C-alpha positions in Angstrom: 67.6 73.2 18.7 66.5 76.4 20.4 67.4 77.6 23.8 65.2 80.8 23.5 61.9 81.2 25.4 59.7 80.5 22.4 55.8 80.3 22.4 56.1 76.5 22.2 58.4 76.5 25.3 56.0 78.8 27.1 53.1 76.4 26.3 55.2 73.5 27.8 55.7 75.5 31.0 52.0 76.3 31.3 51.1 72.6 30.7 53.5 71.6 33.5 52.0 74.2 35.8 48.5 72.8 35.1 49.8 69.4 36.1 51.2 70.9 39.4 54.8 70.8 38.2 57.1 73.8 38.4 59.1 73.7 35.1 62.0 76.0 34.4 62.3 76.5 30.7 65.3 75.3 28.7 67.5 78.4 28.4 70.9 79.7 27.6 72.0 78.7 31.1 71.6 75.1 29.9 73.6 75.9 26.7 76.4 77.4 28.8 76.5 74.3 30.9 76.9 72.1 27.8 79.6 74.4 26.4 81.6 74.5 29.6 81.5 70.8 30.2 82.0 70.0 26.5 85.1 72.3 26.5 86.4 70.4 29.5 86.1 67.1 27.7 87.8 68.5 24.6 90.8 69.6 26.7 90.9 66.2 28.3 90.8 64.6 24.8 93.9 66.6 23.8 95.7 65.5 27.0 94.6 61.9 26.4 96.1 62.0 22.9 99.4 63.1 24.4 99.2 60.4 27.0 98.5 57.7 24.4 101.4 59.0 22.3 103.7 58.8 25.3 102.2 55.6 26.8 105.6 53.9 26.9 106.9 56.5 29.3 107.2 54.4 32.5 105.4 56.7 35.0 102.5 56.9 32.5 102.5 53.3 31.5 101.9 52.1 35.1 98.7 54.3 35.2 97.3 52.0 32.4 96.6 54.7 29.8 94.2 52.4 27.7 92.0 52.0 30.8 92.1 55.7 31.5 91.1 56.2 27.8 88.1 54.0 28.4 87.3 56.1 31.5 87.2 59.1 29.2 84.9 57.4 26.8 82.6 56.5 29.7 82.7 60.1 30.9 81.6 61.4 27.4 78.8 58.9 27.3 77.7 59.9 30.8 77.7 63.6 29.7 75.6 62.9 26.6 73.1 60.8 28.7 72.9 63.5 31.3 72.3 66.2 28.7 69.6 64.2 26.8 67.8 62.9 29.9 68.5 65.8 32.3 66.2 68.4 30.7 68.8 70.5 29.0 67.6 70.0 25.4 64.3 69.4 23.6 63.8 65.8 22.8 60.7 65.9 20.6 62.6 66.8 17.4 64.6 63.6 17.2 63.4 60.0 17.4 66.8 59.0 18.8 66.5 61.5 21.7 62.9 60.3 22.4 64.3 56.8 22.8 64.8 57.2 26.5 65.7 53.6 27.1 68.8 54.1 24.9 69.9 57.5 26.2 69.1 56.8 29.9 69.9 53.1 30.3 73.0 52.8 28.0 74.5 56.3 27.6 73.8 57.7 31.1 73.6 54.7 33.4 75.5 51.7 32.0 78.3 53.1 29.8 78.3 56.3 31.8 77.8 56.3 35.5 78.2 52.6 36.2 81.4 52.2 34.1 83.0 55.4 35.4 82.3 54.7 39.1 83.3 51.0 38.6 86.7 52.1 37.3 87.2 54.3 40.3 86.5 51.2 42.5 88.8 49.0 40.4 91.5 51.6 40.8 91.2 51.3 44.5 91.3 47.5 44.3 94.4 47.6 42.1 96.2 49.7 44.7 95.0 47.3 47.4 96.3 44.4 45.3 99.7 46.1 44.8 100.3 47.5 48.3 98.5 45.0 50.6 99.1 41.8 48.7 102.4 42.8 47.2 101.5 41.7 43.7 101.4 43.4 40.3 97.8 44.1 39.1 98.2 42.8 35.6 97.4 39.8 33.4 94.7 37.5 34.4 93.8 39.4 37.6 93.3 42.6 35.7 91.3 41.0 32.9 89.0 39.1 35.3 88.4 42.3 37.3 87.5 44.3 34.3 85.5 41.4 32.8 83.4 41.0 35.9 82.7 44.8 36.0 81.9 44.9 32.3 79.7 41.8 32.3 77.8 43.1 35.3 77.1 46.4 33.6 76.0 44.7 30.3 73.7 42.3 32.3 72.1 45.2 34.0 71.6 47.0 30.8 70.2 43.9 29.0 67.7 43.2 31.7 66.6 46.8 31.8 66.0 46.8 28.0 63.7 43.7 28.1 61.6 45.0 31.0 58.4 46.9 30.1 58.9 50.6 29.4 56.8 51.7 32.3 59.0 49.6 34.7 62.2 51.5 33.7 62.1 54.8 31.8 60.0 56.4 29.1 59.5 59.5 27.0 56.8 61.9 28.5 55.5 63.7 25.5 53.5 66.4 27.4 56.6 67.5 29.3 59.1 66.6 26.5 61.4 64.8 28.9 62.4 61.3 30.1 60.5 60.0 33.1 61.8 57.2 35.4 59.9 54.5 37.3 60.5 55.1 41.1 61.4 51.4 41.8 63.8 51.4 38.9 65.5 54.5 40.2 66.0 52.8 43.6 67.6 49.8 41.9 70.0 52.1 40.0 70.9 54.0 43.1 71.4 50.8 45.0 74.1 49.8 42.6 75.8 53.2 42.8 75.8 53.0 46.6 77.2 49.4 46.4 80.1 50.6 44.3 80.7 53.4 46.8 80.6 50.9 49.7 83.2 48.7 48.0 85.4 51.8 47.5 84.9 52.7 51.2 86.0 49.2 52.3 89.1 49.3 50.1 89.9 52.8 51.5 89.6 51.5 55.0 91.8 48.5 54.4 94.6 50.8 53.0 94.3 53.6 55.6 97.7 52.8 57.2 99.6 51.6 54.1 102.7 53.7 53.1 102.6 54.4 49.3 105.3 55.2 46.8 103.8 58.3 45.1 100.4 60.0 45.3 98.3 56.9 45.6 96.8 58.0 48.9 95.4 61.1 47.3 93.9 59.0 44.5 92.2 56.7 47.0 90.6 59.4 49.2 89.7 61.4 46.1 87.9 58.5 44.6 86.1 57.9 48.0 85.1 61.5 48.3 83.9 61.9 44.6 81.8 58.7 44.7 80.2 59.9 48.0 79.3 63.3 46.7 78.0 61.9 43.3 76.0 59.2 45.1 74.4 61.7 47.5 73.5 64.3 45.0 72.1 61.8 42.5 70.0 60.2 45.3 68.6 63.6 46.3 67.8 64.6 42.8 66.2 61.3 41.8 64.4 60.5 45.0 63.4 63.9 46.5 62.7 65.6 43.2 61.2 62.9 41.0 61.2 65.3 38.0 64.4 67.1 38.9 65.1 68.0 35.2 62.2 70.5 35.6 64.4 72.5 38.0 67.2 74.6 36.4 69.3 74.7 39.6 69.2 71.0 40.3 69.8 69.8 36.8 72.8 72.2 36.5 74.2 71.2 39.9 73.9 67.5 39.1 75.7 67.8 35.7 78.6 69.8 37.2 78.9 67.5 40.2 79.0 64.4 38.0 81.4 65.6 35.4 83.7 67.9 37.4 84.0 65.0 39.9 84.9 62.5 37.1 87.4 65.0 35.7 89.1 65.5 39.1 89.3 61.7 39.5 91.0 61.4 36.1 93.5 64.2 36.7 94.4 63.1 40.2 95.7 59.9 38.6 97.2 61.4 35.4 98.3 64.9 36.3 101.7 64.3 37.8 103.1 61.8 35.2 101.7 63.9 32.4 103.2 67.1 33.6 106.5 65.4 34.3 106.5 63.9 30.8 106.0 67.3 29.3 108.4 69.4 31.3 110.8 67.1 33.4 110.8 63.9 31.4 114.2 62.5 32.2 114.6 64.0 35.7 111.2 62.6 36.8 111.9 59.2 35.3 115.1 59.0 37.3 113.3 60.1 40.5 110.5 57.6 39.8 113.0 54.7 39.3 114.9 55.6 42.5 111.7 55.7 44.6 110.8 52.2 43.3 114.2 50.9 44.3 114.1 52.6 47.6 110.7 51.1 48.4 111.6 47.7 46.7 108.5 48.0 44.5 110.1 47.3 41.1 108.2 44.0 40.6 104.8 45.4 41.6 105.2 48.4 39.3 106.5 46.1 36.5 109.8 48.0 36.2 112.9 46.2 35.1 116.1 48.1 34.5 118.1 47.6 31.3 121.1 49.0 33.0 124.5 47.3 32.7 125.3 45.2 35.8 128.4 47.4 36.2 126.3 50.5 36.3 126.4 52.5 39.5 123.7 54.8 40.8 124.8 58.1 42.4 122.1 60.0 44.2 122.1 63.6 43.2 119.5 66.1 44.4 117.6 68.2 41.9 116.2 71.1 43.9 114.5 72.7 40.9 112.2 69.7 40.2 108.7 70.1 41.6 108.8 66.6 43.1 110.7 67.7 46.2 109.0 65.8 48.9 106.8 62.8 49.5 105.0 61.8 52.7 103.5 58.6 54.2 101.5 57.8 57.3 102.6 56.1 60.4 106.2 56.6 61.6 107.5 57.4 58.1 108.8 60.9 57.8 109.0 63.2 54.9 112.1 62.4 53.0 114.1 64.3 50.5 113.6 63.3 46.9 116.6 62.4 44.8 117.0 61.2 41.3 119.4 58.6 39.9 122.3 59.7 37.8 123.4 56.9 35.6 127.1 56.7 35.0 
């Protein structure tokens, strides 16, 4: 797969110009984009392996590592779909890549964009369920929520596959790229905006709720990421109907989609992962103490195995990087202590 400006690529650019389309050739800029984002996902894979290995560590376990693993898989699928349908590589050499219904509908839209954004929305709902309803997000509730999201995505993909090609997405041989039906693009974006609207509603409902850890950052980060991703995808797909022809737009869209997804992942997983690596016992004690202080043991599914005779002395650990936590309203910033089990 060449990224050099070959005579064949020059011919493709000239044909596009004849059709009135400005076409930036596939170049080493596209290759660098693939390498940078691919490296980012490799790094996340290493971190994910560590998280899976230590999934019984309580602060990690409450983040639901298997679900975060599926978020990673969705991100990889989204990246592949964006690369194959976003004009970064030549499609004509492979029958798989020329199958735009598979690469666009399943890799990019359903398993990729829809699943990743749906998990962001479900994360907001899970926090609403815990902090507003005072119940643990587990068991039947969690399975039903994931099931509804998953079945909706599969249904959308199934309907898209049975529709005529010209009503969804097809391979344009002259330009060597995937081309979308305008009405179908509107339907796809409508779903994306519906997911963002749901996240906005959940964010508004939780605007005054005091949280235990960094959940407020997670909520507003998810809200912001989905807003930026929805806006840029809308601009690229509606204003520039053949946005893959423009180097700047296709590069900006890929970085926005996947850096945004990565930020969303790390906002959730960074603190417990870092603590597990460098302050494992101290952070666990701090984490347990905060749950007891806020009376959130049941919601976070924490049950102590301590002996009933055990006493909990509060000892400050000034060297730990979890010194302060803040909440809204009348709650003030409190000193962080960890429990010393005697």
